[in-house]
C-alpha positions in Angstrom: 6.9 -12.1 5.8 3.9 -10.4 7.4 1.9 -12.9 9.5 -1.7 -11.9 10.6 -3.1 -14.3 13.2 -6.8 -14.2 14.1 -7.0 -10.4 14.0 -10.3 -8.7 14.8 -11.4 -5.1 14.8 -14.8 -3.8 15.7 -16.5 -0.4 16.1 -19.3 -0.8 18.6 -21.3 -3.7 17.2 -19.9 -3.4 13.7 -17.1 -6.0 13.1 -14.9 -4.6 10.3 -12.1 -7.3 10.4 -13.3 -10.6 11.7 -10.8 -13.2 12.8 -8.5 -12.7 9.8 -5.4 -14.9 9.4 -3.2 -14.5 6.4 0.5 -14.5 5.4 1.7 -11.8 3.1 4.9 -13.1 1.4 8.2 -11.3 1.6 9.3 -9.7 -1.7 7.3 -8.8 -4.7 3.9 -7.0 -4.9 0.8 -8.1 -3.0 -2.5 -6.5 -3.7 -5.5 -6.5 -1.3 -8.8 -6.2 -3.2 -12.5 -6.4 -2.4 -15.6 -4.3 -2.3 -16.1 -1.2 -0.1 -16.4 -2.1 3.5 -14.6 -5.4 3.2 -11.9 -4.4 5.8 -9.0 -3.8 3.4 -7.8 -0.5 4.7 -8.5 -1.4 8.3 -6.3 -4.5 8.0 -3.5 -2.5 6.4 -3.8 0.1 9.2 -3.5 -2.6 11.9 -0.5 -4.1 10.2 1.2 -0.7 10.4 0.0 -0.1 14.0 -2.0 3.0 12.9 -5.0 1.2 14.4 -5.1 -1.0 17.5 -6.5 -4.5 17.0 -9.1 -5.9 19.4 -7.8 -9.4 19.2 -5.1 -11.4 17.5 -1.4 -10.8 16.6 0.6 -9.4 13.7 4.2 -10.2 13.1 6.5 -8.5 10.6 9.6 -10.7 10.1 8.9 -12.1 13.6 8.5 -8.7 15.2 5.2 -8.2 17.1 3.9 -4.8 15.9 2.3 -4.2 19.3 5.4 -4.6 21.3 8.1 -3.4 18.9 9.5 0.1 19.7 8.2 2.7 17.3 11.5 3.7 15.8 12.5 0.1 15.2 9.2 -0.7 13.5 9.4 2.6 11.4 12.7 1.3 10.0 11.1 -1.9 8.8 7.7 -0.8 7.6 6.3 2.3 6.1 2.7 3.2 5.0 0.9 5.7 2.8 -2.7 6.2 4.0 -5.6 7.2 1.9 -6.1 10.6 3.5 -2.9 12.6 4.0 -3.4 16.0 5.4 -0.5 18.3 6.2 -1.3 21.4 8.3 1.9 23.2 7.7 2.8 24.8 4.3 5.6 22.5 3.1 7.6 22.1 0.0 7.9 18.7 -1.7 11.5 18.4 -0.5 10.4 19.1 3.1 7.8 16.4 2.9 10.1 13.8 1.5 12.7 14.7 4.2 10.1 13.7 6.8 10.6 10.1 5.6 14.0 10.2 7.2 12.7 11.1 10.7 13.1 7.5 12.1 16.8 7.8 11.4 17.6 11.6 11.8 15.1 12.6 14.5 14.6 15.9 12.6 18.4 16.5 12.0 19.1 15.1 8.6 22.6 14.0 7.9 24.4 13.9 4.5 23.2 10.3 4.1 19.6 11.3 4.8 19.8 14.0 2.2 21.2 11.5 -0.3 18.1 9.4 0.3 15.9 12.4 -0.2 17.6 13.1 -3.6 17.2 9.5 -4.7 13.5 9.5 -3.8 12.9 12.7 -5.6 14.6 11.3 -8.6 12.8 8.0 -8.5 9.5 9.8 -8.6 10.6 12.4 -11.2 10.0 15.2 -8.7 13.3 17.1 -9.0 11.6 20.0 -10.9 8.9 20.2 -8.2 11.1 19.8 -5.2 10.9 23.4 -4.1 7.2 23.9 -4.9 4.7 24.0 -2.0 2.3 21.1 -1.8 -0.7 23.3 -2.1 0.6 24.5 -5.4 0.5 21.0 -6.9 -2.2 18.9 -8.6 -3.7 16.0 -6.7 -1.6 13.5 -8.7 1.6 15.5 -8.1 0.9 15.5 -4.3 0.3 11.8 -4.4 3.7 11.2 -6.0 5.3 13.4 -3.3 3.7 11.3 -0.5 4.9 8.1 -2.2 8.4 9.6 -2.4 8.3 10.3 1.3 7.4 6.7 2.0 10.2 5.4 -0.2 12.6 7.8 1.4 11.9 6.0 4.7 13.8 3.1 3.1 12.0 0.2 4.8 11.8 -3.4 3.8 8.0 -3.3 3.7 6.1 -0.6 1.9 2.3 -0.4 2.5 0.1 1.8 0.3 -3.6 2.3 0.8 -5.2 3.3 -2.5 -2.1 4.8 -4.0 -4.0 5.5 -7.3 -6.2 8.1 -5.6 -6.3 11.4 -7.6 -4.4 9.8 -10.5 -5.6 9.8 -14.1 -5.1 6.7 -16.3 -1.6 7.7 -17.5 -0.3 8.5 -14.0 -2.0 5.4 -12.5 -0.1 3.2 -14.9 3.1 5.0 -14.1 2.4 4.6 -10.3 1.9 0.8 -10.7 5.0 0.5 -12.9 6.9 2.3 -10.1 5.6 -0.1 -7.5 6.7 -3.0 -9.7 10.1 -1.4 -10.0 10.3 -0.8 -6.3 9.8 -4.5 -5.6 12.1 -5.7 -8.5 14.9 -3.2 -8.4 15.0 -2.1 -4.8 14.1 -5.4 -3.3 11.1 -4.1 -1.3 8.0 -5.9 -0.3 5.1 -3.8 -1.6 1.6 -4.3 -0.2 -1.2 -2.3 -1.9 -4.9 -1.8 -1.3 -6.5 -1.5 -4.7 -10.0 -1.1 -6.1 -9.0 -1.7 -9.7 -8.8 -5.5 -10.1 -7.0 -5.2 -13.5 -4.1 -3.2 -12.0 -3.9 -5.9 -9.3 -4.0 -8.6 -12.0 -1.3 -7.0 -14.2 1.2 -5.9 -11.6 0.9 -8.2 -8.6 2.6 -11.4 -7.7 0.0 -12.3 -5.1 -3.6 -11.2 -4.5 -5.7 -11.3 -1.3 -9.4 -10.8 -1.8 -11.5 -9.7 1.2 -15.3 -9.7 1.6 -17.5 -9.1 4.7 -14.5 -8.5 7.0 -12.8 -11.8 6.1 -10.4 -13.3 3.6 -12.4 -14.7 0.8 -9.6 -15.9 -1.5 -5.9 -15.6 -1.9 -3.4 -16.7 -4.5 -1.8 -15.7 -7.8 -3.5 -13.4 -10.2 -4.3 -16.5 -12.4 -6.0 -18.0 -9.3 -8.0 -14.9 -8.3 -9.0 -13.3 -11.5 -11.5 -15.9 -12.4 -15.2 -15.3 -13.2 -16.5 -17.5 -10.4 -14.1 -15.8 -7.8 -14.9 -12.3 -9.0 -18.7 -13.1 -8.9 -18.3 -14.3 -5.3 -16.3 -11.3 -4.2 -18.1 -8.5 -5.9 -21.6 -10.0 -6.4 -21.7 -9.1 -10.1 -21.0 -11.1 -13.2 -17.5 -10.4 -14.5 -16.1 -11.7 -17.7 -12.3 -12.5 -17.7 -10.2 -12.5 -20.9 -6.5 -13.3 -21.5 -5.0 -10.4 -23.3 -1.3 -10.5 -24.1 -0.7 -13.0 -21.3 -2.6 -11.0 -18.7 -6.0 -11.8 -17.2 -8.3 -8.8 -17.7 -11.7 -8.5 -16.0 -14.6 -6.9 -17.9 -17.6 -5.8 -15.8 -20.6 -4.0 -17.1 -24.4 -3.9 -16.6 
């Protein structure tokens, strides 16, 4: 379980996360939704210690993220950020192998290379393994970065906007993969998403943020409701049950 206790983050006078307390359950898929500027990505970055918090405490299975040694935390929790820039010219295989660094310290063992092969296979990247990243489409690069994160083999997998650069087909495939990652590999997957329907269809739990705070949290059935959606996004959103899933329809 990830416990966030009274966490705050501000830049000068702008408070971007304001005294947030929330528990993200272990296991399954949790999606964090909300409008731009709600604090979603900042919260995820503080959970993974990419950003320092100004106040509060975050625990991952009881480990304080501030005080836990980096290599220990990196074996429990991995993150894919929105913006991933690699200066060196790397192949897909090289990138995925970086996911083993907390274990290998740059000297991959036979076991590490087995994890690399499994991650490449899980993302259907075997045919692209020896291609350079700058030779790939945006969607292919995104899958390569996800493979790197999965290769790290952590209990908690955090992904900030993993559907960036993906068309509809590949976005569906990515969400199916995240669902499989939770169900088949036993990982806890936490996603920041803008598409509420992907959150509705693939999540076990949804946290909705607005104005730097937690506005609502609960199951998709609890959150994908017209009154909740209106409060979070400030527009009228119709909700329909389609084949057992709650689908939000928003238009002007």
